[in-house]
PLY file of the C-alpha trace (Angstrom):
ply
format ascii 1.0
element vertex 292
property float x
property float y
property float z
element edge 291
property int vertex1
property int vertex2
end_header
0.00 0.00 0.00
1.34 3.51 -0.80
2.43 5.64 2.12
-0.08 8.51 2.45
1.23 9.77 5.79
1.76 13.55 6.14
5.50 12.95 6.49
5.79 11.35 3.06
6.99 14.13 0.73
5.42 12.54 -2.35
2.07 12.27 -0.60
2.33 15.88 0.58
3.10 17.04 -2.95
0.17 15.05 -4.29
-2.25 16.42 -1.68
-1.23 19.93 -2.68
-2.41 19.11 -6.23
-5.54 17.12 -5.29
-8.04 19.99 -5.48
-6.89 21.07 -8.93
-6.81 17.49 -10.21
-10.34 16.90 -8.92
-11.49 20.05 -10.72
-9.89 18.89 -13.98
-11.46 15.44 -13.72
-14.90 16.79 -12.81
-15.00 19.14 -15.79
-13.92 16.24 -17.97
-16.32 13.65 -16.56
-19.24 15.60 -15.07
-19.36 13.21 -12.11
-17.84 13.79 -8.68
-17.59 10.03 -8.06
-15.80 9.42 -11.36
-13.56 12.44 -10.72
-12.55 11.04 -7.31
-11.82 7.67 -8.93
-9.63 9.33 -11.56
-7.67 11.25 -8.93
-7.21 8.12 -6.83
-5.97 6.21 -9.88
-3.50 9.05 -10.53
-2.18 8.64 -6.98
-1.76 4.90 -7.46
0.20 5.49 -10.67
2.34 8.10 -8.94
3.08 5.70 -6.09
4.46 3.19 -8.62
6.53 5.81 -10.44
10.15 6.72 -9.81
9.49 10.32 -8.81
13.12 11.23 -9.53
12.21 11.02 -13.22
9.34 13.53 -12.85
10.57 17.08 -13.42
7.16 18.79 -13.28
4.84 16.99 -10.87
1.82 19.20 -11.53
2.15 18.71 -15.27
2.73 14.96 -14.92
-0.35 14.53 -12.73
-2.49 16.65 -15.03
-1.42 14.49 -17.96
-2.24 11.29 -16.07
-5.66 12.53 -14.96
-6.32 13.70 -18.53
-5.49 10.26 -19.94
-7.61 8.49 -17.35
-10.54 10.82 -18.02
-10.16 10.39 -21.77
-10.31 6.61 -21.37
-13.52 6.92 -19.31
-15.15 9.22 -21.89
-14.22 6.87 -24.74
-15.57 3.91 -22.80
-18.89 5.70 -22.28
-19.05 6.48 -26.00
-18.28 2.87 -26.93
-20.94 1.45 -24.58
-24.20 3.33 -25.19
-26.01 1.18 -22.61
-23.85 2.78 -19.96
-24.13 6.26 -21.48
-24.49 9.32 -19.31
-26.39 11.20 -22.05
-29.83 10.85 -20.44
-28.98 11.51 -16.83
-28.61 14.85 -15.12
-25.09 15.87 -14.11
-24.30 15.39 -10.45
-25.85 18.15 -8.37
-24.08 19.94 -5.54
-26.68 21.63 -3.34
-25.86 24.32 -0.78
-27.96 26.80 1.17
-28.59 30.06 -0.69
-28.09 32.85 1.82
-28.84 35.55 -0.73
-26.57 37.61 -2.97
-23.28 38.83 -1.62
-21.21 41.60 -3.26
-19.03 38.99 -4.95
-22.05 36.89 -5.97
-21.83 37.44 -9.73
-18.10 36.73 -9.80
-18.60 33.46 -7.92
-21.37 32.51 -10.31
-19.16 33.12 -13.33
-16.49 30.85 -11.83
-18.87 28.02 -10.92
-19.34 24.85 -12.95
-23.03 25.34 -13.58
-25.43 22.89 -15.12
-25.37 24.85 -18.37
-21.63 24.34 -18.91
-21.76 20.67 -17.93
-24.57 20.05 -20.41
-22.59 21.74 -23.19
-19.40 19.84 -22.32
-21.36 16.57 -22.45
-22.17 17.33 -26.09
-18.48 17.36 -27.07
-16.56 14.36 -28.29
-13.92 12.96 -25.89
-10.95 14.52 -27.71
-12.71 17.87 -28.12
-13.65 17.93 -24.47
-10.12 17.13 -23.33
-8.56 19.78 -25.57
-11.07 22.44 -24.52
-11.06 21.69 -20.78
-7.31 21.40 -20.40
-6.41 24.38 -22.57
-9.26 26.87 -22.11
-10.13 26.12 -18.49
-6.73 25.09 -17.08
-4.21 26.71 -19.44
-2.38 23.47 -20.25
-0.13 24.04 -23.30
-1.26 22.46 -26.57
1.96 20.49 -26.97
1.26 18.69 -23.68
-2.37 18.03 -24.61
-1.27 16.68 -28.00
0.83 14.03 -26.24
-2.24 12.84 -24.29
-4.31 12.64 -27.48
-1.57 11.17 -29.63
-2.12 13.92 -32.21
-0.07 16.75 -33.61
-0.12 20.12 -31.89
-1.87 21.63 -34.92
-4.59 18.97 -34.84
-5.04 19.49 -31.10
-5.48 23.23 -31.63
-8.15 22.51 -34.22
-10.00 20.23 -31.78
-9.96 22.93 -29.11
-11.09 25.57 -31.60
-13.98 23.39 -32.77
-15.01 22.70 -29.17
-14.76 26.41 -28.31
-17.12 27.31 -31.15
-19.64 24.71 -29.97
-19.46 25.97 -26.39
-19.81 29.60 -27.37
-22.69 28.82 -29.74
-24.56 26.81 -27.11
-23.89 29.13 -24.19
-25.56 32.51 -24.24
-24.58 34.95 -21.48
-25.65 33.70 -18.06
-27.62 36.28 -16.08
-26.21 37.72 -12.86
-27.07 36.18 -9.51
-29.59 38.83 -8.43
-31.39 38.72 -11.76
-31.46 34.93 -11.65
-33.15 34.92 -8.26
-35.74 37.46 -9.36
-36.62 35.46 -12.49
-36.85 32.19 -10.57
-39.07 33.81 -7.93
-41.34 35.15 -10.69
-41.60 31.64 -12.14
-42.45 30.06 -8.78
-45.06 32.72 -8.05
-46.68 32.28 -11.46
-46.65 28.49 -11.04
-48.36 28.68 -7.65
-51.11 30.91 -9.04
-51.54 29.01 -12.30
-50.60 32.19 -14.19
-49.95 30.84 -17.71
-49.03 34.22 -19.24
-46.77 34.98 -16.30
-44.98 31.69 -16.85
-44.49 32.40 -20.54
-42.96 35.79 -19.74
-40.10 34.23 -17.75
-39.53 31.10 -19.86
-37.19 31.02 -22.84
-39.14 29.88 -25.94
-36.80 26.87 -26.20
-36.68 26.07 -22.48
-35.78 22.49 -21.60
-37.28 20.81 -18.53
-35.56 17.60 -17.40
-37.16 15.53 -14.65
-35.30 12.61 -13.11
-37.81 10.11 -11.73
-37.48 6.60 -10.27
-38.45 5.28 -13.73
-35.93 7.31 -15.72
-35.55 10.78 -17.19
-38.42 12.73 -18.77
-37.79 15.76 -20.97
-40.24 18.53 -21.83
-39.28 21.08 -24.50
-40.64 24.54 -25.25
-42.17 27.34 -23.18
-45.78 26.40 -23.92
-45.34 22.80 -22.84
-43.33 23.68 -19.73
-45.78 26.42 -18.73
-48.71 24.04 -19.19
-47.03 21.46 -16.95
-46.21 24.09 -14.32
-49.78 25.45 -14.38
-51.15 21.96 -13.74
-49.19 21.95 -10.48
-50.75 25.27 -9.34
-51.15 25.26 -5.59
-48.80 22.31 -5.18
-45.55 23.93 -6.34
-42.83 23.25 -3.76
-42.42 25.85 -1.02
-39.06 24.58 0.10
-35.79 26.23 0.90
-33.84 28.39 -1.52
-30.61 26.70 -2.54
-27.73 26.93 -4.95
-27.49 23.90 -7.23
-24.13 23.71 -8.99
-23.86 27.45 -8.44
-27.27 28.27 -9.92
-30.50 29.18 -8.09
-32.74 26.32 -7.06
-35.07 25.06 -4.40
-35.14 22.02 -2.15
-38.44 20.75 -0.76
-39.37 18.03 1.70
-42.25 15.75 2.62
-44.00 16.43 5.93
-41.92 13.71 7.57
-38.72 15.55 6.63
-37.60 13.26 3.82
-36.55 15.03 0.60
-39.31 15.57 -1.98
-37.45 17.28 -4.80
-34.52 19.39 -5.93
-35.06 21.98 -8.66
-32.33 23.92 -10.45
-32.77 26.81 -12.88
-30.47 28.20 -15.55
-31.36 31.81 -16.37
-30.03 33.21 -19.64
-30.63 36.77 -20.79
-33.41 37.26 -18.26
-35.36 34.08 -19.02
-35.27 30.52 -17.74
-33.50 28.37 -20.34
-33.26 25.11 -18.39
-35.00 23.55 -15.43
-33.64 20.38 -13.86
-35.78 18.50 -11.34
-34.89 15.43 -9.31
-37.79 13.53 -7.69
-36.10 10.14 -7.61
-36.08 9.30 -3.89
-33.01 7.06 -4.22
-30.97 9.80 -5.85
-32.24 12.39 -3.39
-31.23 10.14 -0.49
-27.70 9.90 -1.90
-27.29 13.68 -2.11
-25.84 15.86 0.64
-28.85 18.18 1.06
-29.36 21.01 3.54
-32.06 20.33 6.12
-35.55 21.86 6.22
-35.85 25.37 7.56
0 1
1 2
2 3
3 4
4 5
5 6
6 7
7 8
8 9
9 10
10 11
11 12
12 13
13 14
14 15
15 16
16 17
17 18
18 19
19 20
20 21
21 22
22 23
23 24
24 25
25 26
26 27
27 28
28 29
29 30
30 31
31 32
32 33
33 34
34 35
35 36
36 37
37 38
38 39
39 40
40 41
41 42
42 43
43 44
44 45
45 46
46 47
47 48
48 49
49 50
50 51
51 52
52 53
53 54
54 55
55 56
56 57
57 58
58 59
59 60
60 61
61 62
62 63
63 64
64 65
65 66
66 67
67 68
68 69
69 70
70 71
71 72
72 73
73 74
74 75
75 76
76 77
77 78
78 79
79 80
80 81
81 82
82 83
83 84
84 85
85 86
86 87
87 88
88 89
89 90
90 91
91 92
92 93
93 94
94 95
95 96
96 97
97 98
98 99
99 100
100 101
101 102
102 103
103 104
104 105
105 106
106 107
107 108
108 109
109 110
110 111
111 112
112 113
113 114
114 115
115 116
116 117
117 118
118 119
119 120
120 121
121 122
122 123
123 124
124 125
125 126
126 127
127 128
128 129
129 130
130 131
131 132
132 133
133 134
134 135
135 136
136 137
137 138
138 139
139 140
140 141
141 142
142 143
143 144
144 145
145 146
146 147
147 148
148 149
149 150
150 151
151 152
152 153
153 154
154 155
155 156
156 157
157 158
158 159
159 160
160 161
161 162
162 163
163 164
164 165
165 166
166 167
167 168
168 169
169 170
170 171
171 172
172 173
173 174
174 175
175 176
176 177
177 178
178 179
179 180
180 181
181 182
182 183
183 184
184 185
185 186
186 187
187 188
188 189
189 190
190 191
191 192
192 193
193 194
194 195
195 196
196 197
197 198
198 199
199 200
200 201
201 202
202 203
203 204
204 205
205 206
206 207
207 208
208 209
209 210
210 211
211 212
212 213
213 214
214 215
215 216
216 217
217 218
218 219
219 220
220 221
221 222
222 223
223 224
224 225
225 226
226 227
227 228
228 229
229 230
230 231
231 232
232 233
233 234
234 235
235 236
236 237
237 238
238 239
239 240
240 241
241 242
242 243
243 244
244 245
245 246
246 247
247 248
248 249
249 250
250 251
251 252
252 253
253 254
254 255
255 256
256 257
257 258
258 259
259 260
260 261
261 262
262 263
263 264
264 265
265 266
266 267
267 268
268 269
269 270
270 271
271 272
272 273
273 274
274 275
275 276
276 277
277 278
278 279
279 280
280 281
281 282
282 283
283 284
284 285
285 286
286 287
287 288
288 289
289 290
290 291
């Protein structure tokens, strides 16, 4: 077993890199569990390596995590039955204490649902090139070694991925505006206000609901508004939360067990995506704040 004691200099050096490596793997894989597995595998490989031959530990570890993540993405692509395409990204839920002065900056730096959804649409090589270069400033010549491609080809992959990301991602609204739009949606839903719902929904809004039986998707403002109006009077009155850095709400049954988690992506003043989890098994596995 590798020595992970605080006195082991290799372990100490690795721990200093762990947070960044986890961030790289999560943006690559969209799953905290898979990201942790990738980081742990990187540690195991490091423990078997002659560290005297490693001149840049941070770069070496980034390369290893990149290769592990690329293998996972290619495996998902090769085995559609195990595909992640239909499931929601993992959701990190924290209490929303209201906007702070630095709120919009923190939002811009967060890995929101919108970015994860766009990254999931990229091919494995595109995703690696974009994530490592554009999000973590890894040089193209290092990325090209991971991909087994020329530097020029790697630059083209990153450029293609960048265009897809920029095309799919319109400007995300600021934190205060997001909260106001979400509150307007919830109020309209509770009152069955169809026109009010349409005013705050993007015409191409996408509603994704994760249930015990699978994932259901509803597209378009009219369809989403109609579904929300049907729930008039029963819309959750839970606790405001941040879900992957975006405004949401957590609600509970009367016995205190989780009922649902909702997350909203607000783009240019309208709700572009709504993600809802009502699968009790998934809710039970999440680290949720308690009822107010």
